[in-house]
Each structure stands twice: as structure tokens, then as C-alpha cells.
DRENPA-3360 file (N, C-alpha, C; in nm, 2 decimals, always signed):
BEGIN
1 = MLLPRPEG = -1.13/-12.88/+6.09/-1.09/-12.86/+5.95/-1.09/-12.99/+5.87 ~ -1.11/-12.98/+5.74/-1.11/-13.09/+5.65/-0.97/-13.10/+5.58 ~ -0.91/-13.22/+5.60/-0.79/-13.25/+5.52/-0.82/-13.37/+5.43 ~ -0.85/-13.34/+5.30/-0.91/-13.44/+5.21/-0.80/-13.54/+5.16 ~ -0.73/-13.61/+5.25/-0.63/-13.70/+5.22/-0.62/-13.80/+5.33 ~ -0.55/-13.91/+5.32/-0.54/-14.01/+5.43/-0.47/-13.96/+5.55 ~ -0.49/-14.02/+5.66/-0.41/-13.99/+5.78/-0.26/-14.01/+5.75 ~ -0.18/-13.92/+5.82/-0.04/-13.92/+5.80/+0.03/-13.81/+5.87;
9 = PLAQAIRA = +0.15/-13.78/+5.84/+0.23/-13.68/+5.91/+0.17/-13.54/+5.90 ~ +0.10/-13.51/+5.78/+0.04/-13.37/+5.77/-0.07/-13.35/+5.87 ~ -0.16/-13.45/+5.87/-0.27/-13.45/+5.97/-0.22/-13.44/+6.11 ~ -0.12/-13.51/+6.14/-0.06/-13.51/+6.28/+0.00/-13.37/+6.31 ~ +0.07/-13.31/+6.22/+0.13/-13.18/+6.24/+0.02/-13.08/+6.26 ~ -0.09/-13.08/+6.19/-0.20/-12.98/+6.21/-0.26/-13.00/+6.34 ~ -0.28/-13.13/+6.38/-0.34/-13.16/+6.52/-0.25/-13.11/+6.63 ~ -0.12/-13.13/+6.61/-0.02/-13.08/+6.71/-0.03/-12.93/+6.73;
17 = AGAEVDAV = -0.07/-12.86/+6.63/-0.09/-12.71/+6.64/-0.22/-12.67/+6.70 ~ -0.30/-12.77/+6.74/-0.43/-12.75/+6.81/-0.55/-12.75/+6.74 ~ -0.55/-12.80/+6.61/-0.67/-12.80/+6.53/-0.73/-12.94/+6.53 ~ -0.87/-12.95/+6.52/-0.94/-13.07/+6.50/-0.94/-13.10/+6.35 ~ -0.90/-13.22/+6.32/-0.88/-13.25/+6.17/-0.96/-13.38/+6.14 ~ -1.04/-13.37/+6.03/-1.10/-13.48/+5.96/-1.01/-13.51/+5.84 ~ -0.93/-13.62/+5.85/-0.85/-13.66/+5.74/-0.92/-13.77/+5.66 ~ -0.97/-13.74/+5.55/-1.06/-13.83/+5.47/-1.02/-13.83/+5.33;
25 = PVTETRPL = -0.98/-13.94/+5.27/-0.94/-13.95/+5.13/-1.07/-13.92/+5.04 ~ -1.06/-13.83/+4.95/-1.17/-13.80/+4.86/-1.13/-13.84/+4.71 ~ -1.01/-13.89/+4.69/-0.98/-13.93/+4.56/-0.91/-14.07/+4.57 ~ -0.91/-14.14/+4.46/-0.84/-14.27/+4.45/-0.74/-14.27/+4.33 ~ -0.63/-14.33/+4.36/-0.52/-14.34/+4.25/-0.55/-14.46/+4.16 ~ -0.54/-14.43/+4.03/-0.56/-14.54/+3.93/-0.43/-14.55/+3.85 ~ -0.36/-14.66/+3.87/-0.24/-14.68/+3.79/-0.27/-14.69/+3.64 ~ -0.17/-14.64/+3.56/-0.19/-14.64/+3.41/-0.07/-14.73/+3.36;
33 = PFALPGRR = -0.10/-14.80/+3.25/+0.01/-14.87/+3.18/+0.11/-14.76/+3.13 ~ +0.24/-14.79/+3.14/+0.34/-14.70/+3.09/+0.46/-14.77/+3.04 ~ +0.54/-14.70/+2.96/+0.67/-14.75/+2.91/+0.77/-14.64/+2.94 ~ +0.89/-14.68/+2.98/+0.99/-14.58/+3.01/+1.09/-14.57/+2.90 ~ +1.14/-14.45/+2.88/+1.25/-14.43/+2.78/+1.38/-14.48/+2.83 ~ +1.48/-14.46/+2.75/+1.62/-14.50/+2.80/+1.66/-14.40/+2.91 ~ +1.78/-14.43/+2.96/+1.84/-14.34/+3.07/+1.85/-14.20/+3.03 ~ +1.81/-14.11/+3.12/+1.82/-13.96/+3.09/+1.92/-13.90/+3.18;
41 = DWVVLTSP = +1.94/-13.77/+3.16/+2.03/-13.69/+3.25/+1.96/-13.67/+3.38 ~ +1.83/-13.64/+3.38/+1.75/-13.62/+3.50/+1.62/-13.69/+3.50 ~ +1.57/-13.73/+3.61/+1.43/-13.77/+3.63/+1.38/-13.68/+3.73 ~ +1.26/-13.62/+3.70/+1.19/-13.53/+3.80/+1.06/-13.60/+3.85 ~ +1.05/-13.60/+3.98/+0.93/-13.66/+4.05/+0.86/-13.56/+4.13 ~ +0.73/-13.55/+4.12/+0.66/-13.44/+4.18/+0.56/-13.48/+4.29 ~ +0.56/-13.61/+4.33/+0.47/-13.65/+4.44/+0.52/-13.79/+4.49 ~ +0.49/-13.82/+4.62/+0.52/-13.95/+4.67/+0.44/-14.06/+4.60;
49 = VGVRMLTE = +0.32/-14.03/+4.55/+0.24/-14.12/+4.47/+0.31/-14.16/+4.35 ~ +0.37/-14.06/+4.28/+0.45/-14.09/+4.16/+0.56/-14.19/+4.19 ~ +0.63/-14.17/+4.30/+0.74/-14.26/+4.34/+0.68/-14.40/+4.36 ~ +0.57/-14.41/+4.43/+0.51/-14.54/+4.46/+0.47/-14.61/+4.33 ~ +0.42/-14.54/+4.24/+0.38/-14.60/+4.11/+0.50/-14.67/+4.04 ~ +0.61/-14.60/+4.04/+0.73/-14.66/+3.98/+0.78/-14.78/+4.06 ~ +0.79/-14.77/+4.19/+0.84/-14.88/+4.27/+0.75/-15.00/+4.27 ~ +0.62/-14.98/+4.26/+0.53/-15.09/+4.25/+0.54/-15.16/+4.12;
57 = AQVDLADL = +0.59/-15.09/+4.02/+0.61/-15.15/+3.89/+0.75/-15.21/+3.88 ~ +0.82/-15.22/+3.99/+0.95/-15.28/+4.00/+1.06/-15.19/+3.93 ~ +1.04/-15.06/+3.93/+1.14/-14.97/+3.86/+1.24/-14.93/+3.97 ~ +1.37/-14.95/+3.94/+1.47/-14.89/+4.02/+1.50/-14.75/+3.98 ~ +1.47/-14.66/+4.07/+1.48/-14.51/+4.04/+1.62/-14.47/+4.00 ~ +1.72/-14.54/+4.05/+1.86/-14.50/+4.02/+1.89/-14.54/+3.87 ~ +1.81/-14.63/+3.81/+1.84/-14.67/+3.67/+1.77/-14.57/+3.57 ~ +1.69/-14.48/+3.62/+1.62/-14.39/+3.53/+1.70/-14.28/+3.47;
65 = ADRIAVVG = +1.79/-14.23/+3.56/+1.87/-14.11/+3.52/+1.99/-14.09/+3.60 ~ +2.08/-14.01/+3.56/+2.20/-13.98/+3.64/+2.17/-13.90/+3.76 ~ +2.07/-13.82/+3.76/+2.03/-13.73/+3.88/+1.88/-13.73/+3.89 ~ +1.84/-13.72/+4.02/+1.70/-13.72/+4.06/+1.67/-13.58/+4.12 ~ +1.56/-13.52/+4.07/+1.51/-13.39/+4.12/+1.37/-13.42/+4.17 ~ +1.33/-13.36/+4.28/+1.20/-13.37/+4.34/+1.14/-13.23/+4.37 ~ +1.01/-13.23/+4.39/+0.94/-13.10/+4.41/+0.95/-13.05/+4.55 ~ +0.97/-13.14/+4.65/+0.97/-13.10/+4.79/+1.01/-13.21/+4.88;
73 = PATAAAVE = +1.01/-13.18/+5.01/+1.06/-13.28/+5.11/+0.98/-13.41/+5.12 ~ +0.85/-13.41/+5.10/+0.77/-13.53/+5.11/+0.81/-13.63/+5.00 ~ +0.83/-13.57/+4.88/+0.87/-13.66/+4.76/+1.02/-13.70/+4.78 ~ +1.10/-13.61/+4.84/+1.24/-13.65/+4.86/+1.24/-13.77/+4.96 ~ +1.16/-13.77/+5.07/+1.16/-13.88/+5.16/+1.11/-14.01/+5.10 ~ +1.02/-14.00/+5.01/+0.97/-14.12/+4.94/+1.08/-14.18/+4.85 ~ +1.15/-14.09/+4.78/+1.26/-14.14/+4.70/+1.37/-14.21/+4.79 ~ +1.41/-14.14/+4.89/+1.52/-14.19/+4.98/+1.48/-14.32/+5.04;
81 = ATGARVDL = +1.35/-14.34/+5.07/+1.30/-14.47/+5.13/+1.33/-14.59/+5.04 ~ +1.34/-14.56/+4.90/+1.37/-14.67/+4.81/+1.52/-14.70/+4.80 ~ +1.60/-14.61/+4.87/+1.75/-14.63/+4.86/+1.82/-14.55/+4.76 ~ +1.74/-14.47/+4.68/+1.79/-14.38/+4.58/+1.83/-14.25/+4.64 ~ +1.92/-14.18/+4.57/+1.97/-14.05/+4.62/+1.90/-13.94/+4.55 ~ +1.86/-13.84/+4.63/+1.80/-13.72/+4.57/+1.91/-13.61/+4.55 ~ +1.92/-13.56/+4.43/+2.02/-13.46/+4.39/+1.98/-13.32/+4.40 ~ +1.84/-13.30/+4.39/+1.80/-13.16/+4.39/+1.66/-13.15/+4.45;
89 = VPPTKSDA = +1.64/-13.06/+4.55/+1.51/-13.02/+4.60/+1.51/-12.86/+4.60 ~ +1.40/-12.80/+4.55/+1.40/-12.66/+4.55/+1.42/-12.60/+4.69 ~ +1.50/-12.50/+4.70/+1.53/-12.45/+4.84/+1.43/-12.35/+4.89 ~ +1.33/-12.32/+4.81/+1.22/-12.22/+4.86/+1.09/-12.29/+4.86 ~ +1.00/-12.26/+4.77/+0.87/-12.32/+4.77/+0.88/-12.46/+4.71 ~ +0.77/-12.54/+4.74/+0.76/-12.68/+4.68/+0.66/-12.67/+4.57 ~ +0.70/-12.62/+4.45/+0.60/-12.62/+4.34/+0.68/-12.62/+4.21 ~ +0.61/-12.63/+4.10/+0.67/-12.64/+3.97/+0.76/-12.53/+3.94;
97 = DALLAALP = +0.72/-12.40/+3.97/+0.80/-12.29/+3.94/+0.93/-12.29/+4.01 ~ +0.93/-12.33/+4.14/+1.05/-12.33/+4.22/+1.15/-12.44/+4.17 ~ +1.09/-12.55/+4.12/+1.17/-12.66/+4.07/+1.23/-12.62/+3.94 ~ +1.15/-12.55/+3.85/+1.20/-12.50/+3.73/+1.32/-12.41/+3.75 ~ +1.31/-12.32/+3.84/+1.41/-12.22/+3.87/+1.54/-12.29/+3.93 ~ +1.52/-12.40/+4.00/+1.63/-12.47/+4.06/+1.71/-12.56/+3.96 ~ +1.64/-12.61/+3.86/+1.71/-12.70/+3.76/+1.81/-12.62/+3.68 ~ +1.92/-12.68/+3.63/+2.02/-12.61/+3.55/+1.96/-12.54/+3.43;
105 = QDPASVLL = +2.02/-12.43/+3.39/+1.98/-12.36/+3.27/+2.02/-12.43/+3.15 ~ +2.14/-12.49/+3.15/+2.19/-12.56/+3.03/+2.10/-12.68/+2.99 ~ +2.07/-12.69/+2.87/+1.98/-12.80/+2.82/+2.03/-12.94/+2.86 ~ +1.94/-13.03/+2.89/+1.97/-13.17/+2.93/+1.85/-13.25/+2.89 ~ +1.86/-13.38/+2.91/+1.75/-13.47/+2.88/+1.68/-13.50/+3.02 ~ +1.55/-13.51/+3.02/+1.48/-13.53/+3.14/+1.35/-13.61/+3.12 ~ +1.33/-13.69/+3.22/+1.20/-13.77/+3.23/+1.12/-13.71/+3.34 ~ +0.99/-13.68/+3.30/+0.89/-13.63/+3.40/+0.79/-13.75/+3.41;
113 = AGSALASP = +0.79/-13.82/+3.53/+0.71/-13.93/+3.55/+0.61/-13.90/+3.66 ~ +0.48/-13.91/+3.63/+0.38/-13.88/+3.73/+0.24/-13.88/+3.68 ~ +0.16/-13.79/+3.74/+0.01/-13.79/+3.71/-0.02/-13.74/+3.57 ~ -0.12/-13.81/+3.52/-0.18/-13.76/+3.39/-0.25/-13.63/+3.40 ~ -0.28/-13.59/+3.53/-0.35/-13.46/+3.55/-0.26/-13.35/+3.59 ~ -0.13/-13.37/+3.59/-0.03/-13.27/+3.63/-0.03/-13.15/+3.53 ~ +0.00/-13.04/+3.59/+0.01/-12.92/+3.50/+0.13/-12.93/+3.41 ~ +0.11/-12.88/+3.28/+0.22/-12.89/+3.19/+0.33/-12.78/+3.21;
121 = RLADGLAE = +0.31/-12.70/+3.32/+0.40/-12.59/+3.35/+0.55/-12.63/+3.35 ~ +0.59/-12.73/+3.42/+0.73/-12.77/+3.43/+0.78/-12.83/+3.29 ~ +0.70/-12.91/+3.23/+0.75/-12.97/+3.10/+0.76/-12.86/+3.00 ~ +0.67/-12.77/+2.99/+0.67/-12.66/+2.89/+0.79/-12.56/+2.92 ~ +0.81/-12.54/+3.05/+0.92/-12.45/+3.09/+1.06/-12.50/+3.05 ~ +1.08/-12.63/+3.07/+1.20/-12.70/+3.04/+1.22/-12.71/+2.89 ~ +1.11/-12.74/+2.82/+1.12/-12.74/+2.67/+1.16/-12.61/+2.61 ~ +1.10/-12.50/+2.67/+1.14/-12.36/+2.62/+1.28/-12.33/+2.65;
129 = RGWDVEVV = +1.34/-12.40/+2.75/+1.48/-12.38/+2.78/+1.57/-12.46/+2.69 ~ +1.51/-12.55/+2.61/+1.59/-12.63/+2.51/+1.61/-12.77/+2.56 ~ +1.55/-12.81/+2.67/+1.57/-12.95/+2.73/+1.49/-13.05/+2.64 ~ +1.55/-13.17/+2.64/+1.48/-13.28/+2.57/+1.39/-13.35/+2.68 ~ +1.26/-13.32/+2.67/+1.16/-13.36/+2.77/+1.08/-13.48/+2.73 ~ +1.08/-13.58/+2.82/+1.00/-13.70/+2.80/+0.90/-13.70/+2.91 ~ +0.77/-13.70/+2.88/+0.66/-13.71/+2.99/+0.60/-13.84/+2.98 ~ +0.60/-13.91/+3.10/+0.53/-14.04/+3.11/+0.43/-14.04/+3.22;
137 = HTYTTATV = +0.31/-14.07/+3.19/+0.20/-14.07/+3.28/+0.19/-14.21/+3.35 ~ +0.22/-14.22/+3.48/+0.21/-14.35/+3.55/+0.08/-14.37/+3.62 ~ +0.00/-14.26/+3.64/-0.12/-14.28/+3.72/-0.21/-14.16/+3.69 ~ -0.34/-14.18/+3.73/-0.43/-14.07/+3.73/-0.51/-14.08/+3.86 ~ -0.59/-13.97/+3.88/-0.67/-13.96/+4.01/-0.81/-13.93/+3.98 ~ -0.90/-14.00/+4.05/-1.04/-13.98/+4.03/-1.11/-13.96/+4.17 ~ -1.23/-13.89/+4.17/-1.31/-13.87/+4.29/-1.36/-14.01/+4.34 ~ -1.36/-14.03/+4.47/-1.42/-14.15/+4.52/-1.57/-14.15/+4.50;
145 = TDAPDVRA = -1.63/-14.26/+4.49/-1.77/-14.26/+4.47/-1.85/-14.23/+4.60 ~ -1.79/-14.25/+4.72/-1.85/-14.22/+4.84/-1.74/-14.19/+4.95 ~ -1.77/-14.08/+5.03/-1.68/-14.05/+5.14/-1.76/-14.02/+5.26 ~ -1.81/-14.12/+5.33/-1.91/-14.11/+5.43/-1.86/-14.03/+5.55 ~ -1.73/-14.02/+5.57/-1.68/-13.94/+5.69/-1.67/-13.79/+5.67 ~ -1.69/-13.75/+5.55/-1.69/-13.60/+5.52/-1.82/-13.54/+5.57 ~ -1.81/-13.44/+5.66/-1.93/-13.37/+5.71/-1.96/-13.26/+5.61 ~ -2.07/-13.19/+5.65/-2.11/-13.07/+5.57/-2.01/-12.96/+5.58;
153 = WADYDAVV = -2.02/-12.87/+5.48/-1.93/-12.75/+5.48/-1.94/-12.67/+5.61 ~ -2.07/-12.66/+5.66/-2.09/-12.58/+5.78/-2.02/-12.63/+5.90 ~ -1.97/-12.75/+5.90/-1.90/-12.81/+6.02/-1.75/-12.78/+6.01 ~ -1.70/-12.71/+5.91/-1.56/-12.69/+5.90/-1.53/-12.54/+5.89 ~ -1.41/-12.51/+5.95/-1.36/-12.37/+5.94/-1.26/-12.36/+5.82 ~ -1.20/-12.47/+5.78/-1.10/-12.46/+5.68/-1.09/-12.60/+5.61 ~ -1.04/-12.59/+5.49/-1.01/-12.71/+5.41/-0.87/-12.69/+5.35 ~ -0.79/-12.80/+5.35/-0.66/-12.79/+5.28/-0.66/-12.87/+5.15;
161 = VTAGSIAR = -0.64/-12.80/+5.04/-0.64/-12.86/+4.91/-0.50/-12.89/+4.87 ~ -0.47/-13.02/+4.86/-0.33/-13.06/+4.83/-0.30/-13.09/+4.69 ~ -0.40/-13.08/+4.60/-0.37/-13.11/+4.46/-0.49/-13.06/+4.38 ~ -0.47/-13.04/+4.25/-0.59/-13.00/+4.16/-0.70/-13.10/+4.17 ~ -0.66/-13.23/+4.17/-0.77/-13.34/+4.17/-0.85/-13.33/+4.30 ~ -0.78/-13.29/+4.41/-0.85/-13.27/+4.54/-0.95/-13.16/+4.53 ~ -0.91/-13.05/+4.47/-1.01/-12.94/+4.45/-1.13/-12.98/+4.38 ~ -1.11/-13.05/+4.27/-1.23/-13.10/+4.19/-1.31/-13.20/+4.27;
169 = AVVDLLGM = -1.25/-13.29/+4.35/-1.32/-13.39/+4.42/-1.40/-13.33/+4.54 ~ -1.34/-13.23/+4.61/-1.41/-13.16/+4.72/-1.54/-13.10/+4.66 ~ -1.53/-13.03/+4.55/-1.65/-12.97/+4.49/-1.75/-13.07/+4.45 ~ -1.70/-13.18/+4.39/-1.79/-13.29/+4.34/-1.87/-13.35/+4.46 ~ -1.80/-13.36/+4.57/-1.87/-13.43/+4.69/-1.95/-13.33/+4.77 ~ -1.91/-13.21/+4.79/-1.97/-13.12/+4.88/-2.04/-13.00/+4.82 ~ -2.01/-12.97/+4.69/-2.06/-12.85/+4.63/-1.97/-12.73/+4.67 ~ -2.02/-12.61/+4.66/-1.94/-12.49/+4.69/-1.94/-12.47/+4.84;
177 = PDPHVAIV = -1.83/-12.42/+4.90/-1.82/-12.41/+5.04/-1.90/-12.29/+5.09 ~ -1.94/-12.29/+5.22/-1.99/-12.17/+5.29/-1.89/-12.06/+5.29 ~ -1.94/-11.94/+5.29/-1.84/-11.82/+5.29/-1.74/-11.82/+5.40 ~ -1.77/-11.88/+5.52/-1.68/-11.87/+5.63/-1.56/-11.97/+5.62 ~ -1.57/-12.06/+5.53/-1.47/-12.17/+5.52/-1.34/-12.11/+5.45 ~ -1.23/-12.12/+5.52/-1.10/-12.08/+5.46/-1.04/-12.19/+5.37 ~ -0.99/-12.16/+5.26/-0.93/-12.25/+5.17/-0.78/-12.23/+5.16 ~ -0.70/-12.33/+5.20/-0.56/-12.33/+5.19/-0.51/-12.43/+5.09;
185 = TLGEPSAA = -0.41/-12.39/+5.01/-0.36/-12.49/+4.91/-0.21/-12.51/+4.93 ~ -0.17/-12.63/+4.88/-0.03/-12.66/+4.88/+0.04/-12.62/+4.74 ~ +0.08/-12.49/+4.73/+0.14/-12.45/+4.61/+0.05/-12.38/+4.52 ~ +0.11/-12.31/+4.42/+0.03/-12.23/+4.33/-0.05/-12.32/+4.23 ~ +0.00/-12.43/+4.18/-0.08/-12.51/+4.09/-0.21/-12.55/+4.16 ~ -0.21/-12.59/+4.29/-0.33/-12.63/+4.36/-0.42/-12.50/+4.37 ~ -0.36/-12.39/+4.39/-0.44/-12.26/+4.40/-0.51/-12.24/+4.27 ~ -0.44/-12.25/+4.16/-0.50/-12.23/+4.03/-0.61/-12.32/+4.00;
193 = ASDAVGLR = -0.59/-12.45/+4.04/-0.70/-12.55/+4.02/-0.82/-12.52/+4.10 ~ -0.79/-12.47/+4.23/-0.90/-12.43/+4.31/-0.98/-12.32/+4.25 ~ -0.91/-12.22/+4.21/-0.98/-12.10/+4.14/-1.06/-12.15/+4.02 ~ -1.01/-12.25/+3.95/-1.08/-12.29/+3.83/-1.21/-12.36/+3.86 ~ -1.22/-12.42/+3.98/-1.35/-12.48/+4.01/-1.43/-12.40/+4.11 ~ -1.39/-12.27/+4.13/-1.47/-12.18/+4.20/-1.44/-12.17/+4.35 ~ -1.33/-12.23/+4.40/-1.30/-12.22/+4.54/-1.21/-12.09/+4.56 ~ -1.25/-12.01/+4.65/-1.17/-11.89/+4.68/-1.05/-11.93/+4.77;
201 = VDAVAATQ = -0.93/-11.90/+4.73/-0.81/-11.94/+4.80/-0.77/-11.83/+4.90 ~ -0.76/-11.86/+5.02/-0.72/-11.76/+5.13/-0.58/-11.76/+5.16 ~ -0.51/-11.87/+5.14/-0.36/-11.87/+5.17/-0.30/-11.99/+5.09 ~ -0.18/-11.97/+5.05/-0.10/-12.08/+4.98/+0.02/-12.12/+5.07 ~ +0.03/-12.25/+5.10/+0.14/-12.29/+5.18/+0.27/-12.28/+5.11 ~ +0.37/-12.23/+5.18/+0.51/-12.21/+5.11/+0.58/-12.34/+5.10 ~ +0.55/-12.44/+5.18/+0.61/-12.57/+5.17/+0.51/-12.68/+5.19 ~ +0.53/-12.79/+5.13/+0.43/-12.90/+5.14/+0.46/-12.99/+5.26;
209 = DGPGVVDA = +0.46/-12.93/+5.38/+0.48/-13.01/+5.50/+0.40/-12.94/+5.61 ~ +0.41/-13.00/+5.73/+0.33/-12.95/+5.84/+0.35/-12.80/+5.87 ~ +0.47/-12.76/+5.89/+0.50/-12.62/+5.92/+0.44/-12.52/+5.82 ~ +0.46/-12.56/+5.69/+0.41/-12.47/+5.58/+0.26/-12.46/+5.58 ~ +0.19/-12.58/+5.61/+0.04/-12.58/+5.60/-0.01/-12.51/+5.73 ~ +0.05/-12.53/+5.85/+0.00/-12.46/+5.97/+0.02/-12.31/+5.96 ~ +0.13/-12.27/+5.90/+0.15/-12.12/+5.88/+0.04/-12.07/+5.79 ~ +0.01/-12.14/+5.68/-0.09/-12.09/+5.59/-0.23/-12.09/+5.65;
217 = LIRALTEE = -0.26/-12.19/+5.73/-0.39/-12.19/+5.80/-0.40/-12.07/+5.90 ~ -0.29/-12.04/+5.97/-0.30/-11.93/+6.06/-0.32/-11.80/+5.98 ~ -0.25/-11.79/+5.87/-0.27/-11.67/+5.79/-0.42/-11.66/+5.74 ~ -0.47/-11.77/+5.69/-0.60/-11.77/+5.63/-0.71/-11.75/+5.73 ~ -0.69/-11.79/+5.86/-0.79/-11.78/+5.96/-0.78/-11.65/+6.05 ~ -0.68/-11.57/+6.03/-0.67/-11.45/+6.10/-0.78/-11.36/+6.07 ~ -0.83/-11.28/+6.16/-0.94/-11.19/+6.14/-0.92/-11.09/+6.02 ~ -0.79/-11.05/+6.00/-0.76/-10.95/+5.90/-0.79/-11.01/+5.76;
225 = NR = -0.77/-11.14/+5.75/-0.78/-11.21/+5.62/-0.92/-11.27/+5.59 ~ -1.00/-11.26/+5.69/-1.14/-11.32/+5.68/-1.24/-11.21/+5.64;
% end
């Protein structure tokens, strides 16, 4: 199977379940210049890359807001590695809708710091709730110019799409997949982005970690779903 991201815990977890994995980055992160507002009630972080962009800019996460919310365990681990405390992680799925449901109903001020390509779902949902929302784009993502380790679609049984930018990059590099290739995504936003570029989604991982992805791969590759 193809995991279009660098080697790491996710690739290791999938291999531990018995799969052969090509872990190949197909996108590159491009930092953007940014300025931060004053201290907020909440800061929301939706990816480890977003955490890294802030720390590389010498930002102390604890100085951004009274409380920190993250989209899932991987982002929580990235925040905690900086020494900051995570106050909220959605208890169910690792996606924008789960995070929106987990955040308080009462209006507050919030900083959403992350990708310029992120879905507006979370920002719009909080604004509709009466929150004072500040969105800061710290980075963007682009398709790599060459990914020599990516084989042809015919060599893969499945691909894991971990972000909307990954969906676009996979199609840019390989074109449309063969019908036998199962597409698994990390969350509904990645599924929507995959649909938008013509990738048929067979399963959506409930959590953005090894167990969640392995479970989704099993579901996608079972005979009933193929």
C-alpha cells in the first residue's frame, strides 16, 4: 500500500498489522509569514505541522491562549512535546466536526493557527456559535516536483489519504487510480477533498492513528466492500 507521507509511527503501525508499506512524501510544507493576535481564551491546533510552524517561529504555545484544543492524539503529542498542556481532545473522531462538538457552547475568543488550505468548517461553525474567531495561516502545502519512490497504481492495493493536499498531490503525480485500489482517508475533510478530485473513498478512519487507519484499511479491503 501507499502511505503518501514520511516514515513514522503510522507507517510502523500499518506494517505491524502485516502490510507492505511505501511511505513516500508527496507534498512539501512551505512556511508563510504570519502575525499573531493578542492572548485568546482558546488556541486550536489541527496538525503536528501547525505546531511545528509555531515552535520554529519561537512561539511559546502557552502564551497564545488560556486553553489549548487539538484535533487528535498526534497533534496532542506534538503540543505536549513542547512542554505545553493540552486541555481538550475530541473523545470520538479526530476531525473538525468532533472538535466543534467538543468545544464549549458559550462564546469565547479563539485563535485557529494552521494551514492556508484548511477547511473553513471549524472557523465557520465557531463563528455561527458567536465566538470571536481569529484565523492565522502559518503554512501551506504543495505537491513535490518529483517522488521517484512512488510506484504505479497497479502496484498498490490501497492508499491512505491523510489530508486534502495529499489527495490533490496523489492525483497530480499518479493520475486516477486503478479500480482495484482502495482509498482510505483520515477523517471526513480528507474524504471530501478526495471526492472533489475524483478519488472514490472506501473507508474513513475513525482516529488519526495506527489503530484507526488499520481498522479502516481492513474495512476497505474486505470482499464485501470491494
